[in-house]
C-alpha positions as CSV (number, residue, x, y, z in Angstrom):
1,M,-210.7,-82.0,131.3
2,A,-207.7,-83.3,133.2
3,K,-205.6,-80.3,132.1
4,R,-208.4,-78.0,133.3
5,N,-208.6,-79.7,136.7
6,K,-204.8,-79.6,137.0
7,F,-204.9,-75.8,136.3
8,W,-207.4,-75.2,139.1
9,V,-205.4,-77.4,141.5
10,V,-202.3,-75.4,140.8
11,L,-204.2,-72.1,141.0
12,T,-205.7,-73.2,144.3
13,I,-202.3,-74.1,145.7
14,F,-200.9,-70.8,144.6
15,F,-203.6,-68.8,146.4
16,I,-203.2,-70.9,149.5
17,L,-199.5,-70.2,149.5
18,V,-199.8,-66.5,148.9
19,F,-202.7,-65.7,151.1
20,G,-201.7,-68.3,153.7
21,G,-198.3,-66.7,153.9
22,I,-199.9,-63.3,154.3
23,F,-202.1,-64.7,157.1
24,L,-199.3,-66.4,158.9
25,K,-197.2,-63.2,158.6
26,Y,-200.0,-61.2,160.2
27,L,-200.6,-63.9,162.8
28,F,-197.0,-64.1,163.8
29,K,-196.2,-60.4,163.4
30,D,-193.5,-59.2,165.6
31,Q,-195.3,-57.6,168.6
32,R,-192.3,-56.5,170.5
33,P,-192.4,-52.8,171.4
34,N,-190.0,-50.1,170.3
35,I,-188.1,-48.4,173.1
36,I,-187.3,-44.7,173.4
37,L,-185.1,-43.8,176.4
38,V,-184.7,-40.0,177.1
39,T,-182.3,-38.9,179.7
40,L,-181.9,-35.2,180.7
41,D,-178.6,-34.2,182.2
42,A,-178.5,-33.0,185.8
43,L,-182.3,-33.1,186.2
44,R,-183.7,-33.3,189.7
45,P,-187.1,-35.0,190.1
46,D,-188.3,-32.4,192.7
47,H,-188.3,-29.8,189.9
48,L,-190.9,-31.7,187.9
49,G,-194.7,-31.2,188.2
50,C,-195.3,-35.0,188.4
51,Y,-193.1,-35.1,191.5
52,G,-195.0,-32.2,193.2
53,Y,-193.1,-29.1,191.9
54,P,-195.5,-26.1,191.8
55,R,-194.0,-24.5,188.7
56,N,-195.1,-25.6,185.2
57,T,-191.6,-26.8,184.2
58,S,-192.7,-30.2,182.7
59,P,-196.1,-30.4,181.1
60,N,-195.0,-33.0,178.5
61,I,-193.2,-35.2,181.1
62,D,-196.2,-34.8,183.4
63,K,-198.6,-36.0,180.7
64,L,-196.4,-39.1,180.0
65,A,-196.3,-39.8,183.8
66,G,-200.1,-39.5,184.0
67,E,-200.4,-42.3,181.4
68,G,-197.8,-44.5,182.9
69,I,-195.6,-45.4,185.9
70,I,-193.8,-42.9,188.2
71,F,-190.9,-44.2,190.4
72,D,-190.7,-42.0,193.4
73,N,-187.3,-43.3,194.7
74,A,-185.1,-43.8,191.6
75,I,-181.4,-43.6,192.3
76,S,-178.3,-43.0,190.2
77,H,-175.1,-44.8,191.0
78,S,-172.9,-41.8,190.4
79,T,-173.1,-38.0,190.3
80,H,-171.0,-37.8,187.2
81,T,-172.4,-38.3,183.7
82,A,-169.8,-40.9,182.4
83,P,-170.3,-43.6,185.0
84,A,-174.1,-43.0,185.4
85,M,-174.7,-43.3,181.6
86,T,-172.5,-46.4,181.5
87,S,-174.5,-48.0,184.4
88,I,-177.6,-47.6,182.2
89,L,-175.8,-49.1,179.2
90,T,-174.3,-52.1,181.0
91,G,-176.5,-52.8,184.0
92,L,-173.3,-52.7,186.2
93,Y,-172.1,-50.4,188.9
94,P,-169.3,-48.0,187.9
95,D,-166.6,-50.1,189.6
96,R,-167.6,-53.2,187.6
97,A,-168.0,-51.3,184.3
98,R,-164.7,-49.6,185.1
99,V,-165.9,-46.2,184.1
100,F,-165.6,-43.3,186.5
101,E,-164.8,-40.4,184.2
102,F,-164.9,-39.3,180.5
103,G,-162.1,-41.1,178.7
104,D,-162.5,-44.4,180.5
105,K,-163.0,-47.7,178.7
106,I,-166.1,-49.8,179.3
107,F,-165.4,-53.3,180.6
108,G,-167.5,-56.0,178.8
109,K,-168.6,-53.8,175.9
110,D,-169.8,-56.8,174.0
111,F,-172.7,-57.2,176.5
112,T,-174.1,-53.7,176.5
113,L,-177.8,-53.0,176.1
114,S,-177.3,-51.7,172.6
115,C,-175.2,-54.7,171.6
116,L,-177.8,-57.2,172.9
117,L,-180.7,-55.4,171.3
118,K,-178.9,-55.1,168.0
119,N,-178.2,-58.9,168.1
120,N,-181.9,-59.4,168.7
121,G,-183.0,-57.6,165.6
122,Y,-183.4,-54.1,166.9
123,A,-182.2,-51.0,165.0
124,T,-180.2,-48.9,167.6
125,A,-179.5,-45.2,167.8
126,F,-178.0,-42.7,170.2
127,F,-178.4,-38.9,169.8
128,S,-177.0,-36.4,172.2
129,S,-176.3,-32.7,172.8
130,H,-173.6,-33.8,175.3
131,V,-170.6,-34.4,172.9
132,S,-168.3,-35.8,175.6
133,I,-170.2,-39.1,176.0
134,A,-168.5,-40.1,172.8
135,S,-165.2,-40.0,174.7
136,I,-166.3,-43.1,176.8
137,K,-164.4,-45.8,175.0
138,G,-166.9,-48.5,173.8
139,F,-170.1,-46.5,174.5
140,D,-170.8,-46.1,170.8
141,D,-169.7,-49.5,169.5
142,S,-173.0,-51.2,169.1
143,F,-175.3,-48.3,168.0
144,D,-176.1,-48.4,164.3
145,T,-176.4,-44.6,164.5
146,F,-174.4,-42.5,167.0
147,Y,-174.5,-38.8,166.8
148,S,-173.6,-35.9,169.2
149,I,-173.3,-32.2,168.5
150,W,-171.3,-29.4,170.1
151,T,-172.6,-25.9,170.0
152,F,-174.3,-23.3,172.2
153,R,-175.2,-21.1,169.2
154,Q,-178.8,-20.1,168.4
155,D,-180.6,-19.5,165.2
156,K,-182.6,-16.3,164.2
157,N,-185.6,-17.6,166.1
158,N,-183.5,-18.0,169.3
159,K,-183.7,-21.8,169.1
160,S,-180.7,-23.8,170.1
161,L,-179.0,-25.1,167.0
162,K,-177.9,-28.2,168.8
163,V,-181.4,-29.3,169.8
164,T,-182.9,-28.3,166.5
165,E,-180.4,-30.3,164.6
166,I,-180.6,-33.3,166.9
167,N,-184.4,-33.4,166.8
168,N,-184.3,-33.0,163.0
169,R,-181.9,-35.9,162.8
170,I,-184.1,-38.0,165.1
171,T,-187.1,-37.3,163.0
172,Q,-185.3,-38.5,159.9
173,W,-184.0,-41.6,161.7
174,L,-187.5,-42.4,162.9
175,K,-188.9,-42.1,159.4
176,L,-186.2,-44.4,158.0
177,N,-186.7,-47.0,160.8
178,R,-190.5,-46.7,161.4
179,N,-191.1,-50.2,160.0
180,K,-188.3,-51.8,162.1
181,K,-188.1,-52.6,165.8
182,F,-185.9,-49.9,167.3
183,F,-184.2,-48.7,170.4
184,L,-183.6,-45.0,170.5
185,W,-181.7,-43.3,173.3
186,V,-181.8,-39.5,173.4
187,H,-179.6,-37.5,175.9
188,Y,-180.3,-33.8,176.2
189,L,-177.6,-31.7,177.9
190,E,-180.4,-29.5,179.4
191,P,-180.8,-28.5,182.2
192,H,-177.0,-29.0,182.9
193,Y,-174.8,-25.9,183.5
194,P,-174.5,-23.4,181.9
195,M,-178.3,-23.4,181.8
196,N,-178.6,-21.4,178.6
197,P,-182.1,-22.0,177.1
198,P,-183.3,-19.9,174.2
199,V,-184.0,-16.2,175.0
200,H,-187.8,-16.5,175.2
201,Y,-187.5,-19.2,177.9
202,K,-185.0,-17.3,180.2
203,N,-187.6,-15.1,181.9
204,M,-190.3,-17.7,182.0
205,F,-190.2,-18.1,185.8
206,A,-188.7,-14.8,186.8
207,G,-190.6,-13.1,189.6
208,N,-192.7,-16.1,190.7
209,Y,-190.3,-17.9,193.0
210,S,-191.3,-18.2,196.7
211,A,-192.3,-14.7,197.8
212,N,-189.9,-13.5,195.1
213,A,-187.3,-13.0,197.8
214,A,-183.7,-12.7,196.7
215,I,-181.3,-15.2,198.3
216,R,-177.8,-13.6,198.1
217,V,-174.9,-16.0,197.8
218,P,-171.3,-15.3,197.1
219,V,-169.5,-16.1,193.8
220,S,-167.2,-19.1,194.2
221,K,-163.5,-18.6,193.6
222,D,-163.4,-21.9,191.7
223,P,-164.0,-21.2,188.0
224,A,-166.0,-24.4,187.2
225,F,-167.3,-25.7,190.5
226,G,-169.8,-24.1,192.9
227,F,-168.2,-24.8,196.2
228,G,-169.5,-22.2,198.7
229,G,-171.0,-20.1,195.9
230,I,-172.0,-19.6,192.3
231,P,-169.4,-21.1,190.0
232,L,-167.2,-18.3,188.7
233,M,-167.8,-19.1,185.0
234,L,-171.5,-19.2,185.5
235,A,-171.5,-15.9,187.3
236,E,-169.4,-14.3,184.6
237,T,-171.9,-15.1,181.9
238,N,-174.7,-13.7,184.0
239,G,-173.3,-10.3,185.1
240,Y,-172.0,-11.6,188.4
241,R,-175.5,-11.9,189.8
242,Q,-175.5,-13.3,193.4
243,D,-179.2,-14.1,193.7
244,L,-179.7,-17.8,194.0
245,N,-183.3,-17.6,192.8
246,Y,-182.1,-16.0,189.5
247,Y,-180.1,-19.1,188.8
248,I,-182.8,-21.5,189.9
249,N,-185.1,-19.6,187.5
250,L,-182.6,-20.4,184.7
251,Y,-182.5,-24.0,185.8
252,D,-186.2,-24.3,185.7
253,A,-186.4,-22.6,182.3
254,A,-183.8,-25.0,180.9
255,I,-186.0,-27.9,182.2
256,R,-189.1,-26.4,180.5
257,Y,-187.1,-26.1,177.2
258,A,-186.0,-29.7,177.4
259,D,-189.5,-30.7,178.2
260,D,-190.8,-28.9,175.1
261,C,-188.2,-30.9,173.1
262,I,-189.6,-34.1,174.5
263,G,-193.1,-32.9,173.5
264,D,-191.8,-32.4,169.9
265,L,-190.5,-35.9,170.0
266,I,-193.8,-37.4,171.2
267,D,-195.7,-35.4,168.6
268,E,-193.4,-36.9,165.9
269,L,-194.2,-40.4,167.2
270,K,-197.9,-39.7,166.8
271,N,-197.4,-38.3,163.3
272,L,-195.6,-41.5,162.3
273,G,-198.1,-43.8,163.9
274,L,-195.6,-45.1,166.4
275,D,-196.9,-43.9,169.7
276,R,-199.0,-47.0,170.3
277,K,-196.0,-49.2,169.4
278,T,-193.4,-47.5,171.5
279,I,-192.5,-47.6,175.2
280,V,-191.1,-44.2,176.4
281,I,-188.8,-44.0,179.4
282,I,-187.8,-40.6,180.9
283,S,-184.9,-40.3,183.4
284,S,-181.7,-38.5,184.2
285,D,-178.0,-39.4,184.8
286,H,-177.9,-37.6,188.1
287,G,-179.3,-34.6,190.0
288,E,-177.8,-31.2,190.8
289,S,-176.9,-29.1,193.9
290,L,-178.9,-25.9,194.2
291,G,-177.3,-24.7,197.4
292,E,-177.6,-27.9,199.6
293,H,-174.5,-28.8,201.5
294,G,-172.8,-25.6,200.4
295,E,-172.7,-26.6,196.7
296,Y,-174.2,-24.6,193.9
297,F,-174.9,-26.0,190.4
298,T,-172.3,-28.6,190.9
299,H,-172.2,-32.4,190.9
300,G,-169.7,-35.3,190.8
301,F,-168.1,-34.9,194.2
302,N,-170.7,-36.0,196.7
303,L,-173.5,-38.6,197.1
304,Y,-176.2,-36.7,198.8
305,D,-179.8,-37.2,197.6
306,E,-180.0,-33.9,195.7
307,L,-177.3,-35.4,193.5
308,I,-178.3,-39.1,193.2
309,K,-182.1,-39.0,193.1
310,V,-183.4,-39.0,189.6
311,P,-186.8,-39.0,187.9
312,L,-188.0,-42.2,186.3
313,V,-191.2,-42.3,184.3
314,V,-192.3,-45.3,182.1
315,R,-195.1,-44.9,179.6
316,F,-196.3,-48.1,178.0
317,C,-197.8,-48.5,174.5
318,S,-201.2,-49.2,175.9
319,F,-200.9,-46.1,178.2
320,E,-202.0,-48.4,181.1
321,P,-201.8,-48.5,184.0
322,A,-202.4,-44.8,184.3
323,S,-200.5,-42.7,186.9
324,K,-199.3,-45.6,189.1
325,R,-196.7,-44.6,191.6
326,I,-194.0,-47.0,193.0
327,D,-192.2,-46.1,196.2
328,T,-189.7,-49.0,196.3
329,Q,-186.1,-47.9,195.7
330,V,-184.8,-48.7,192.3
331,G,-181.6,-47.9,190.4
332,L,-180.4,-46.9,187.0
333,V,-178.8,-50.3,186.7
334,D,-182.3,-51.7,186.6
335,L,-183.1,-50.0,183.2
336,M,-181.0,-52.5,181.2
337,P,-182.7,-55.7,182.5
338,T,-186.1,-54.0,182.3
339,I,-185.6,-53.1,178.6
340,L,-184.3,-56.6,177.9
341,E,-187.4,-58.2,179.4
342,L,-189.7,-55.9,177.5
343,T,-188.1,-56.7,174.2
344,G,-187.7,-60.5,174.8
345,T,-184.0,-60.3,174.8
346,K,-182.0,-62.8,176.8
347,E,-180.2,-61.3,179.8
348,P,-176.5,-62.0,180.1
349,L,-174.9,-63.4,183.3
350,G,-173.5,-60.9,185.8
351,I,-175.9,-58.1,185.4
352,E,-176.3,-56.2,188.8
353,G,-179.6,-54.6,188.1
354,R,-183.1,-56.1,188.4
355,S,-186.0,-55.9,186.0
356,L,-188.6,-53.4,187.2
357,M,-191.4,-55.4,185.7
358,P,-192.3,-57.4,188.9
359,S,-192.7,-54.1,190.7
360,I,-194.8,-52.6,187.9
361,R,-197.0,-55.7,188.0
362,G,-197.5,-55.2,191.7
363,D,-195.3,-58.0,193.0
364,S,-195.2,-57.3,196.8
365,S,-192.0,-59.5,197.1
366,C,-190.0,-56.7,195.5
367,S,-188.7,-55.4,198.9
368,D,-186.2,-52.8,199.7
369,R,-182.6,-53.5,198.8
370,Y,-179.1,-52.0,199.0
371,L,-177.9,-49.7,196.2
372,L,-174.4,-48.5,195.7
373,G,-173.1,-45.1,194.6
374,F,-169.6,-44.0,193.6
375,T,-167.7,-40.8,192.8
376,A,-164.4,-40.3,190.9
377,T,-163.1,-38.6,194.1
378,N,-163.0,-41.9,196.1
379,K,-166.4,-41.6,197.8
380,L,-168.8,-44.6,198.1
381,A,-172.3,-44.9,199.4
382,V,-174.7,-47.6,200.2
383,R,-178.4,-46.7,200.3
384,T,-181.7,-48.3,201.3
385,N,-185.2,-46.7,201.3
386,N,-184.6,-45.2,204.7
387,W,-180.8,-45.1,205.4
388,K,-177.6,-44.1,203.7
389,L,-173.9,-44.5,204.6
390,I,-171.3,-42.4,202.8
391,Y,-167.6,-43.3,203.1
392,D,-164.7,-41.0,202.0
393,Q,-161.7,-43.2,201.3
394,N,-159.4,-40.2,201.3
395,S,-160.3,-38.9,204.8
396,K,-161.5,-42.3,206.1
397,Q,-164.6,-40.5,207.4
398,Y,-168.2,-41.8,207.4
399,E,-171.6,-40.1,207.2
400,L,-174.8,-41.9,208.2
401,Y,-178.2,-40.4,207.5
402,D,-181.8,-41.4,208.5
403,L,-183.4,-40.5,205.2
404,K,-187.0,-40.9,206.5
405,N,-186.6,-38.4,209.4
406,D,-183.7,-36.3,207.9
407,P,-184.2,-36.2,204.1
408,Q,-181.9,-33.2,203.8
409,E,-179.1,-35.2,205.3
410,L,-178.0,-32.7,207.9
411,N,-177.5,-34.9,211.0
412,N,-174.7,-37.4,210.8
413,L,-175.7,-40.3,213.1
414,V,-172.5,-42.4,212.8
415,F,-172.0,-42.3,216.6
416,K,-175.7,-42.6,217.6
417,E,-177.0,-45.4,215.4
418,R,-174.2,-47.9,215.8
419,E,-176.2,-51.0,214.8
420,Q,-177.3,-49.4,211.5
421,F,-173.8,-48.0,210.9
422,K,-172.3,-51.5,211.4
423,L,-174.8,-53.1,209.1
424,L,-174.2,-50.7,206.2
425,K,-170.5,-50.5,206.8
426,N,-170.3,-54.3,206.3
427,K,-172.0,-53.9,202.9
428,L,-169.5,-51.3,201.9
429,D,-166.5,-53.3,203.2
430,S,-167.7,-56.3,201.2
431,R,-167.8,-54.3,198.0
432,L,-164.4,-52.7,198.7
433,K,-162.8,-56.1,199.0
434,Q,-163.9,-56.9,195.5
435,I,-162.3,-53.8,194.0
436,Q,-158.8,-55.0,193.2
437,Y,-157.7,-52.1,190.9
438,D,-158.0,-48.4,190.5
439,P,-159.9,-47.9,187.1
440,R,-159.2,-44.2,187.3
441,K,-155.5,-44.9,186.8
442,K,-155.4,-48.1,184.8
443,N,-158.4,-47.6,182.4
444,K,-157.8,-44.1,181.1
445,V,-157.8,-42.9,177.5
446,I,-155.9,-39.7,176.9
447,L,-158.3,-37.0,175.8
448,D,-157.2,-34.5,173.1
449,E,-157.1,-30.7,173.9
450,E,-160.5,-30.0,172.1
451,S,-162.2,-32.7,174.3
452,Q,-160.7,-31.2,177.4
453,Q,-161.8,-27.7,176.4
454,R,-165.4,-28.9,175.9
455,L,-165.4,-30.7,179.3
456,R,-164.0,-27.5,180.9
457,S,-166.8,-25.4,179.4
458,L,-169.3,-27.7,181.0
459,G,-167.7,-27.5,184.4
460,Y,-166.1,-30.9,184.5
461,L,-162.5,-29.6,184.5
462,G,-161.2,-26.7,186.5
């Protein structure tokens, strides 16, 4: 009898341990969300349906926006891919991260977003069709998977091989990591110059631009940059057309193509049962000039709003709150602390961004603030919701704009709004005093000829 009782005691303890362990595992299951960040190169928010654009360029992004948060005043801190992407990764402005161009080395690479998430148990991956991001020294250090591809070739179905391969690799990666917590960053080159979507996209918007009126512009003498006209290399590949609307049609078609790629990605999340476990963030590294200020399909040299305003859409796992819009100015440096808060990851000291969660929760104390912008050509800007001051360190000239009453930034008010000028100038002067080095000279990594050729083909080098 004693042996029988001992047997049942042991068996009972066994079941308690086994099923109790299963219960506790379920009770304390990791509820942290997965994060997918998608950035589209040179994407302007005003060419997306969720920002009021009349063309159907972005049905998939619009759907995500309708289920989440739209930031109407999101700002990049550079009009060049390398520093803008680095600001997302580090939560620092370009002068602190010390990245202004491709080939620069990130300062503080041990405290990047990918590094912190990896140390907090997240699988991390970066996939891109912009191969030159790999030239930013330290950018790839803390991603478990880092992949970029270089090709403009298309397959027999006129699909871009680069996007097809990248999306296939992303799908395989998601399948392998579906049972882990993960951070996935996808950067599509589209709609960046040379705006070369598959053939069946190219004429998608031909003929339905405003009154279908041709806007004739010259071809720029510069091979890569559109100063005063269409960049020469872009014109050459399009039969030297001089109708601005033709190129805007291509730009919009490239957006639609990238949007369809995002749709494929979201469909795969649903197929894998990950859509209710994953926060999706859509943004861009910078905008693009479409003729404003005499520049065409060019960026990197100025800090006007057509170049620094970017889309920002956040769709949460619960798909709530639906279609909320936030007007307060926010920056790309804010993405890092936001993702850290969402994933329960401790924020390191010195981050210059702020979490967006208080604004999302409706905290009215999240008032307007000063945001900074930089170019590799020695221009700086300080921006609020309503004002912007641009300073050219080479010419020592200032430009002051009333963004509320002059959103196209056509009227320089430096000599009319002296108090506003003085206030913003003091902000810039304070930052300039903190810059004790020239990272564009002291932080450079020599790029090989192949890397330089790739940059040249994208319009980064003349």
